[in-house]
Every structure is written in structure tokens, then in C-alpha cells.
C-alpha positions as CSV (number, residue, x, y, z in Angstrom):
1,X,165.1,77.0,113.8
2,X,161.9,76.0,115.6
3,X,160.3,78.2,118.2
4,X,158.5,76.0,120.8
5,X,158.2,75.9,124.6
6,X,160.3,72.8,125.4
7,X,161.6,69.9,123.3
8,X,161.7,67.7,126.4
9,X,157.9,67.6,126.3
10,X,157.9,65.4,123.2
11,X,157.1,62.0,124.9
12,X,153.8,63.3,126.1
13,X,153.0,64.7,122.7
14,X,154.0,61.4,121.0
15,X,151.6,59.5,123.3
16,X,148.7,61.8,122.2
17,X,149.6,61.4,118.5
18,X,149.7,57.6,118.7
19,X,146.4,57.5,120.5
20,X,144.5,59.5,117.8
21,X,146.3,57.7,115.0
22,X,144.8,54.4,116.2
23,X,141.3,56.0,115.6
24,X,142.1,57.6,112.2
25,X,142.1,54.8,109.6
26,X,141.7,57.1,106.6
27,X,144.9,59.1,107.4
28,X,146.7,55.9,108.2
29,X,145.8,54.5,104.8
30,X,146.9,57.8,103.1
31,X,150.2,57.7,105.0
32,X,151.0,54.3,103.5
33,X,150.0,55.5,100.0
34,X,151.8,58.8,100.2
35,X,155.0,57.1,101.4
36,X,155.0,55.1,98.2
37,X,153.8,57.8,95.8
38,X,155.7,60.8,97.3
39,X,153.3,63.4,95.8
40,X,154.9,66.2,97.7
41,X,158.5,65.4,97.0
42,X,160.5,68.6,96.7
43,X,157.6,70.8,97.9
44,X,157.5,73.0,101.0
45,X,154.2,73.0,102.8
46,X,153.2,75.8,105.3
47,X,150.5,74.8,107.7
48,X,148.6,76.9,110.2
49,X,145.9,74.7,111.9
50,X,145.0,74.3,115.5
51,X,148.1,72.5,116.8
52,X,146.9,69.4,118.6
53,X,147.3,65.7,118.1
54,X,145.0,65.2,115.1
55,X,146.7,68.1,113.2
56,X,150.1,66.6,114.1
57,X,149.2,63.3,112.5
58,X,148.1,65.2,109.3
59,X,151.5,66.8,109.3
60,X,153.2,63.4,109.5
61,X,151.0,62.1,106.7
62,X,152.1,65.0,104.4
63,X,155.7,64.5,105.6
64,X,155.5,60.9,104.6
65,X,154.5,62.1,101.1
66,X,157.8,63.9,100.8
67,X,156.7,67.4,102.0
68,X,159.1,69.7,103.9
69,X,156.7,70.8,106.7
70,X,156.7,74.2,108.3
71,X,154.1,74.3,111.0
72,X,152.4,76.8,113.3
73,X,149.0,77.0,115.1
74,X,146.0,79.0,114.1
75,X,145.1,80.2,117.6
76,X,147.5,80.8,120.5
77,X,145.3,79.0,123.1
78,X,144.7,75.9,121.0
79,X,148.4,75.1,120.7
80,X,149.6,72.1,122.8
81,X,153.2,72.5,123.7
82,X,153.9,68.8,123.9
83,X,152.5,68.2,120.5
84,X,154.8,70.9,119.0
85,X,157.7,69.2,120.7
86,X,156.8,65.8,119.3
87,X,156.7,67.3,115.7
88,X,160.1,68.9,116.2
89,X,161.4,65.6,117.6
90,X,160.2,64.0,114.4
91,X,162.2,66.4,112.2
92,X,159.7,69.2,111.4
93,X,160.2,72.9,111.9
94,X,157.5,74.2,114.3
95,X,156.8,77.8,115.4
96,X,154.1,77.8,118.1
97,X,153.8,78.3,121.8
98,X,150.6,78.0,123.9
99,X,149.5,81.4,125.2
100,X,151.5,83.4,122.7
101,X,150.8,87.1,122.6
102,X,149.4,88.6,119.5
103,X,152.8,89.8,118.5
104,X,154.4,86.4,119.1
105,X,151.7,84.7,117.2
106,X,152.3,87.0,114.2
107,X,156.1,86.3,114.5
108,X,155.3,82.5,114.4
109,X,153.2,83.0,111.2
110,X,156.1,85.0,109.6
111,X,158.6,82.3,110.6
112,X,156.6,79.7,108.6
113,X,156.1,82.1,105.7
114,X,159.8,82.9,105.5
115,X,160.4,79.4,104.1
116,X,158.7,80.4,100.9
117,X,156.0,77.7,100.7
118,X,154.7,76.0,97.6
119,X,151.4,74.8,99.3
120,X,149.6,76.5,102.1
121,X,147.2,74.7,104.4
122,X,145.3,77.3,106.4
123,X,142.6,77.4,109.1
124,X,141.1,80.9,109.2
125,X,143.1,82.5,106.5
126,X,146.0,84.0,108.4
127,X,148.8,82.5,106.2
128,X,147.0,83.5,103.0
129,X,146.5,87.0,104.3
130,X,150.1,87.3,105.4
131,X,151.7,86.3,102.1
132,X,149.4,88.7,100.2
133,X,150.3,91.6,102.5
134,X,153.9,91.0,103.7
135,X,155.5,88.4,101.4
136,X,154.2,89.2,97.9
137,X,157.6,88.3,96.4
138,X,156.8,84.7,97.4
139,X,153.4,84.5,95.5
140,X,154.8,83.1,92.3
141,X,156.2,80.1,94.3
142,X,152.7,79.1,95.6
143,X,151.0,76.3,93.7
144,X,147.9,76.7,95.8
145,X,146.5,75.6,99.1
146,X,143.6,74.4,101.2
147,X,141.3,76.3,103.7
148,X,139.9,74.3,106.6
149,X,137.1,76.5,108.1
150,X,134.1,78.7,107.4
151,X,135.8,81.9,108.5
152,X,138.7,81.3,106.2
153,X,136.4,80.6,103.2
154,X,134.6,83.9,103.9
155,X,137.9,85.8,103.8
156,X,139.0,84.0,100.6
157,X,135.8,84.7,98.9
158,X,136.1,88.4,99.7
159,X,139.7,88.4,98.3
160,X,138.5,86.6,95.2
161,X,135.7,89.1,94.7
162,X,138.2,91.9,94.8
163,X,140.5,90.0,92.4
164,X,143.1,90.0,95.2
165,X,143.6,86.2,95.7
166,X,146.7,85.3,93.6
167,X,146.6,81.5,93.7
168,X,144.1,78.7,93.8
169,X,142.7,77.7,97.2
170,X,140.6,74.6,97.8
171,X,137.5,75.2,99.9
172,X,137.9,72.1,102.1
173,X,135.3,73.4,104.6
174,X,132.7,73.2,101.9
175,X,133.2,69.5,101.1
176,X,130.3,67.3,102.2
177,X,132.6,65.0,104.1
178,X,133.8,68.0,106.1
179,X,130.9,70.3,106.9
180,X,128.2,67.6,107.3
181,X,130.3,65.8,109.9
182,X,133.0,68.0,111.2
183,X,130.9,71.1,111.6
184,X,127.8,69.4,112.9
185,X,128.9,66.4,114.9
186,X,132.5,67.4,115.6
187,X,131.6,71.0,116.8
188,X,128.5,69.8,118.6
189,X,130.4,67.3,120.8
190,X,133.7,69.2,121.2
191,X,132.0,72.5,122.2
192,X,130.2,70.8,125.1
193,X,133.3,68.8,126.0
194,X,135.1,72.1,126.5
195,X,132.3,73.8,128.4
196,X,131.6,70.8,130.7
197,X,135.2,70.1,131.6
198,X,135.8,73.8,132.2
199,X,132.7,74.7,134.2
200,X,131.8,71.3,135.9
201,X,128.1,72.5,135.8
202,X,124.9,70.7,134.9
203,X,123.4,71.5,131.5
204,X,120.0,69.8,132.0
205,X,117.3,72.2,132.9
206,X,119.4,75.2,131.9
207,X,118.7,77.6,129.0
208,X,121.3,77.6,126.3
209,X,121.5,80.5,123.8
210,X,123.1,79.5,120.5
211,X,124.0,82.4,118.2
212,X,124.0,81.2,114.6
213,X,122.3,78.2,113.1
214,X,124.7,77.1,110.4
215,X,126.0,73.5,110.5
216,X,128.1,74.2,113.6
217,X,125.2,75.9,115.3
218,X,122.9,73.0,114.5
219,X,125.4,70.6,116.1
220,X,125.8,72.7,119.3
221,X,122.0,73.1,119.6
222,X,121.4,69.5,119.0
223,X,123.8,68.4,121.7
224,X,122.5,71.0,124.1
225,X,119.0,69.5,123.6
226,X,120.4,66.0,124.2
227,X,121.9,67.2,127.4
228,X,118.5,68.3,128.6
229,X,118.8,72.0,128.0
230,X,116.1,74.4,126.8
231,X,117.6,76.0,123.6
232,X,117.1,79.4,122.2
233,X,118.6,80.2,118.8
234,X,119.5,83.7,117.5
235,X,119.9,84.3,113.8
236,X,120.0,87.0,111.1
237,X,119.2,84.6,108.2
238,X,115.4,84.0,107.8
239,X,115.8,80.6,106.3
240,X,118.1,79.3,109.0
241,X,115.7,80.8,111.6
242,X,112.9,78.8,110.1
243,X,115.0,75.7,110.2
244,X,115.6,76.3,113.9
245,X,111.9,76.7,114.6
246,X,111.0,73.5,112.8
247,X,113.8,71.7,114.6
248,X,111.9,72.6,117.8
249,X,113.9,75.5,119.1
250,X,112.8,79.0,120.2
251,X,114.1,81.8,118.0
252,X,114.6,85.3,119.5
253,X,116.8,88.4,119.0
254,X,119.9,88.3,121.1
255,X,118.7,91.2,123.4
256,X,115.6,89.2,124.3
257,X,117.4,85.9,124.6
258,X,119.9,87.6,126.9
259,X,117.4,87.7,129.8
260,X,116.9,83.9,129.9
261,X,120.2,82.4,129.0
262,X,122.4,80.5,131.4
263,X,125.0,79.5,128.7
264,X,125.7,81.7,125.6
265,X,127.6,80.1,122.7
266,X,128.4,82.2,119.6
267,X,129.1,80.3,116.4
268,X,128.5,82.8,113.6
269,X,131.9,83.8,112.1
270,X,130.9,87.5,112.6
271,X,131.9,90.2,115.0
272,X,129.9,91.8,117.9
273,X,127.3,89.1,118.2
274,X,127.1,89.7,121.9
275,X,127.6,93.3,123.0
276,X,126.9,95.7,125.8
277,X,123.2,95.8,125.0
278,X,122.7,92.1,125.6
279,X,125.2,91.9,128.5
280,X,123.3,94.5,130.5
281,X,120.2,92.2,130.4
282,X,122.0,89.0,131.3
283,X,121.4,87.4,134.7
284,X,123.9,86.8,137.4
285,X,126.2,83.8,136.7
286,X,125.6,83.7,133.0
287,X,128.4,81.9,131.1
288,X,129.7,83.2,127.8
289,X,131.8,81.3,125.3
290,X,132.6,81.3,121.6
291,X,132.9,78.5,119.0
292,X,133.7,80.7,116.0
293,X,137.2,81.0,114.7
294,X,138.2,84.5,116.0
295,X,137.6,86.0,119.4
296,X,135.5,88.8,118.1
297,X,132.0,87.4,118.4
298,X,131.7,88.4,122.1
299,X,132.7,92.0,122.5
300,X,135.3,91.7,125.2
301,X,135.9,95.5,125.2
302,X,132.2,95.9,126.2
303,X,132.6,93.3,129.0
304,X,135.6,95.2,130.4
305,X,133.9,98.6,130.1
306,X,130.9,97.3,132.0
307,X,132.8,95.6,134.8
308,X,134.1,97.1,138.0
309,X,136.2,94.0,138.7
310,X,137.8,91.2,136.7
311,X,139.0,88.0,138.3
312,X,139.8,84.3,137.7
313,X,136.5,82.6,138.7
314,X,137.9,79.2,137.8
315,X,140.8,77.9,135.7
316,X,140.3,79.3,132.1
317,X,137.2,81.3,133.2
318,X,137.3,85.1,133.7
319,X,134.7,86.7,135.9
320,X,133.4,90.2,135.2
321,X,131.7,91.8,138.1
322,X,129.2,94.5,137.1
323,X,128.3,97.6,139.1
324,X,125.1,96.0,140.3
325,X,127.0,93.1,141.7
326,X,126.1,90.4,139.1
327,X,128.9,88.4,137.5
328,X,129.3,87.3,133.9
329,X,131.8,84.5,133.2
330,X,133.8,84.3,130.0
331,X,135.5,81.0,129.0
332,X,138.9,80.9,127.4
333,X,139.1,84.6,126.7
334,X,136.4,84.3,124.1
335,X,138.5,82.1,121.9
336,X,137.4,78.8,120.4
337,X,136.0,77.0,123.4
338,X,136.4,73.5,122.0
339,X,140.1,74.0,121.5
340,X,141.1,76.7,124.0
341,X,139.3,74.7,126.7
342,X,139.4,71.2,125.3
343,X,141.1,68.9,122.8
344,X,139.0,69.8,119.7
345,X,136.9,67.5,117.6
346,X,137.0,63.7,118.1
347,X,139.7,61.8,116.2
348,X,137.2,59.9,114.1
349,X,135.6,63.1,112.8
350,X,139.0,64.8,112.0
351,X,140.0,61.6,110.2
352,X,137.5,62.6,107.5
353,X,138.3,66.3,107.5
354,X,142.0,65.8,107.3
355,X,141.6,63.1,104.7
356,X,139.9,65.7,102.6
357,X,142.8,68.1,103.4
358,X,145.5,65.6,102.4
359,X,143.8,64.6,99.2
360,X,143.1,68.2,98.2
361,X,146.8,69.1,98.9
362,X,147.8,66.2,96.6
363,X,145.3,67.5,94.0
364,X,147.0,70.9,94.1
365,X,150.4,69.3,93.8
366,X,149.2,67.2,90.8
367,X,147.3,70.0,89.0
368,X,149.7,72.9,88.8
369,X,147.8,75.0,86.3
370,X,144.7,75.6,88.4
371,X,143.2,79.1,88.0
372,X,143.6,81.5,90.9
373,X,140.5,81.8,93.1
374,X,138.4,79.6,95.4
375,X,137.8,76.1,94.1
376,X,135.2,73.6,95.2
377,X,136.6,70.2,96.4
378,X,136.2,67.8,93.4
379,X,133.3,65.4,93.9
380,X,135.6,62.4,93.4
381,X,137.5,63.4,96.5
382,X,134.3,63.6,98.6
383,X,133.2,60.2,97.3
384,X,136.6,58.7,97.9
385,X,136.6,59.8,101.5
386,X,133.1,58.5,102.1
387,X,134.0,55.2,100.5
388,X,137.0,54.8,102.7
389,X,135.1,55.7,105.8
390,X,132.4,53.2,105.1
391,X,135.0,50.6,104.4
392,X,136.7,51.3,107.7
393,X,133.3,51.0,109.5
394,X,132.6,47.7,107.7
395,X,129.4,49.2,106.2
396,X,128.2,48.2,102.7
397,X,125.9,50.0,100.4
398,X,123.9,49.1,97.3
399,X,125.0,49.9,93.8
400,X,122.8,51.1,90.9
401,X,122.2,48.6,88.0
402,X,122.9,49.8,84.5
403,X,119.1,50.0,84.0
404,X,118.7,52.2,87.1
405,X,121.5,54.5,86.0
406,X,119.9,54.8,82.5
407,X,116.5,55.6,84.2
408,X,117.9,58.3,86.4
409,X,119.8,59.9,83.5
410,X,116.9,59.9,81.1
411,X,114.2,62.5,80.6
412,X,111.9,60.4,78.4
413,X,110.8,57.6,80.7
């Protein structure tokens, strides 16, 4: 039986789902195809992804393909209770409540896993971790799965390196139609949507410190620049630091950047990116937030230890008053700012990412002898998603002639 806040909230959730559906033509097309093909007929799908409207529509597309859906969120503060209610109203089993405690969140993950899934769709690796640690008897039933985000891929690769991963997982995050668009344009816009709606402060003229210059960091920095901010990037990777310099940004160590920043945004996938050493050097009123998957990038324990008072400075913002009187502000408990303080990536962006998810899930269902380990998304899936997106936009591209193909594939020209 589902565990949600209130089934009576379903009408609001349904309205949100229908809104994003109208801007997600790729998923709409796949829903029609899956309903005819039924690629998931007889299969149980466990899904742990940020539970908002776009995710809900992905769930319905998989359900249309015959899947029995068992759904939870991948972060307690990104779950939207009306969306959960809408999915339950539509016949799915859902285990997710906004603001769940760590213990409740784990209970929700277990409730999904107890249905012995055949396919796992994960965002951050919690379900994969759970089945390997607490439900090992279910491992033979798993055909494989898909991982949505960078943090999850890092965990999967570590498991594969140790020969611990016991089934195939598709690295959806590493598909071109995911990271080039979702990570850069999606994160870039949604992070600032979350910050701006939560703080109601001007960005122009401020100094923004972006920790990490991967594809997500590039997007956040690019949007900050577009909003008129001065941008400082912190990095541990020399090549990415060079990219940031040549993109026109200042690169500094975090302890030096701390003195200048008005906004701090972590997006590294690592822990302890901002710690006591940097916090002590920050100016009064500095605003901290995280755009990485887990709330470990900003050391909240250090914030608490340094502060003499904690208070709600604004809805979804905690103020930490230091002994010298200055206040540092933390948005959404250091959780994913674009989801814990916003609605996540735009629908058009998630249309591509979730089309990759849906097609990869079908690939797993159709290829039941894949080797265990982390698998790259097949190029044909990437190309198919790109083709469908261009078609939806009404954009045409050229094609190579046979002579051009021969030329490009020849060494003796």
C-alpha cells in the first residue's frame, strides 16, 4: 500500500503533469509507441527519481508500456506531495512524502525494493545500493537498470571496479542527449530559478562562486554571467580550471574565493567542498546553496559549530549567526537547490533526458543477457533522441552523400 501525504491532493498534481506533458513531445511519442508494443509487460520497475511532474510523466510512459510501477523520490525535499497523489490516483504504488526524515526516506526506498523489481531506474544510486546491501536475494530477478545522474555513475563505477555490481546499469547521465543539455542548460536555468525565487535578490553586480566546472558547473556559471554577476570558479581539475579561465572566469581556491562571494553554489558531487576554513572568511550575508545530488558538499556540521544562533531568515533559508555577528544563509538545508527550492529542470530539457531513460529501460528489457557492470548508452539511442527532438522543433539537417561517406571513411584520399 502506498505511503504518501494525502490522496486528496491528486487534482493539483494532475494539473502539473498535464502542463509538462504538453511540452514533452518525445515522451508523448514514446507513450503512444509503448502502449502498442508493451515492452515492459509483466515486468516490475522500481524508480527513485526526484518526484515532480516530469518524473511523473516518465512513470506514466513506462506504465503505458506494461510496467508495474513502484515509485519513490530520490531526495526528501524534492518530492511534491500532489504529484505523488496523482500517481497513486492513476494506479501506481508510491512511497514518498515531502520533508521525510532520513529514517522515513530509507523506509520508502525499502517499500519500493520489497516488490522485487526487474528493472531499476535510479537517481543517485540509492536503490542499487540498497538491493546490494539489504535485498541480495532479489539480485537474480534484476535484468538491469538506468542511472540518471553524475553522482550515481560515480557510485556505480566504484562498485564495478570492486566487482560488486551484480547486474548491468545503463549510464544515462553520460549520453550526449543528457549531459550536453540537461546538465548544462537544465541545471544552469533551474539552479537560478531556485535561488531567485527563494531569495528575491538581485544577481547583477554580485560575485558568484561556482564550485566545480563540469557540465553542470558550466551551465550555472554561464547563467550567472548572463544575469550580470562576476563569476569565480573553484576547481581541483587542472583541465577544467583552464576551461574556466578561457571562458572568461576567475579561478581561485575556495578559501580565497570565500572573501569575495555573495552567492556560493557547489556542484561537484564531492563532500566538504565548503568547510569551516572558508566559512570563517565569508562576508556577512553570504548565501550558500548546493546543486550536487547529496547534501554533503557544504559541511553543515561546520556551519552549526561556528554559529551561536540558527533561525529561519526566510522561507526555505536558514540563517547561521556567527560569534562576530555576521550571518551566513543556507538555502534548502544544503539539498539540491533547483528541486528543494524549485521545480527542477524545464520540461523541454527533461523531455530529452527522460526519453533516453525510457529507451534505455526498453533496451534493458529487450537485451536480457547484458553483462553486469556499467554500460554506455548505445549511440543509436542518442541519435534517435536527437532526431526526434529536431523533428519536434521542425529543424532539418543535411545528409551525407555516398561519396562524402566514402571520403570520410577512407584513409587513402
